[in-house]
N, C-alpha and C positions, 0 to 999 in steps of 0.2 A: 392743180385741179385734176381730179380723176374722172375723166369722161371717156367714152368710146371713140372720140375723135382723135385725129392726129394732132401733133403739137402745134403745127402752124395754123390750123383752123381755130384752136383755142386762143392762140396768141392774137390772131387777126380779130377775133370776136372781142377780146379784151381791149385792143387798140380802138376798135369802133365804139365800144362802150365808153372808154375814156374820152375819146373825141366828142362824143355826144354830151357827156357830163360836163366837159370843159366848155363846150359851146353854150350849154344851158346856163352854167354858172356865169360865164362872161356876159351873156345877154341880160341875166338878172342883175348883175352888178353895173350894167350900163357902160361897159368898156368899149372903146373904139379902136384900141391899138392891138396889133397882132401879138405883141410881146406879152400882154396880159393873158391872152388865150393860150399861148405857148407855155407860160408859167403854170397856168391852171392845168393844162394837159400833163405836164411833167409831175405836178403835185398829185394828180389823180393816179398816175402810174405808180408813184412812190407809195401812195396810200394802198393801192392794190397789193404791192409787194409786202407792205407791213401786215396787211390782213392775212395774206397767204402764210407769212412766217408765224403769226400767232396761231393760225389754224393748224399748222404742222406741230407746234409745241403742244397744243391741246390734244392732237391725235396721238403724239408720242406718249403723252402722259396717260392716255386711256389705254394704250397697249401695255404699259407697265403697271397693270392693275395689281392690287394686292393679291397675295397668294391665297389659295383656298385653305380650309381647315386641314385637309389631308396633307397638303404640302407643308404646312407649318408643323405638323406633328413629326414628320420624318426628315432627317437631315442627311444629305448625301455626302459621304466622306470619300474623297478620292484616294485610291491606293489600297482599298480593302481593309483587312484587319491588321493594322500595324505593318504593312509591307510584306505580309506572308501570303501574298496572292498566288494564283495558279501559275503565274509566269515565272516563278522562281525555279531555278534548275535544281536546287538542293532540297526540294520538298521530299520528306520521307515516304510519301504515298505515291511517288512516281512509279515504283516497281510493283504496285498492287495488280493482281490478276483481275479483280472485279472493281469497277468504278462504283463508288457509293453515291 
């Protein structure tokens, strides 16, 4: 979750929300044992983790958006023109007086 708060505040808020949801579900189901509430709490925490993971995948997919038309038209080739780049020492234009 991207918020302006620190990490522990966000975590505490998620734990409080999970406890509230687990309590509400436990009351709706009519459970009287604490094990059911604990299992619901753990289930809600796992559900939050799964939702967060899915959101990260969707966000990563959006970042890797398709290239624009200009990017599709030109292809970057590393190494320049067949290895005859400016960093070769035996370039015949090294001793020229004027740079073109």
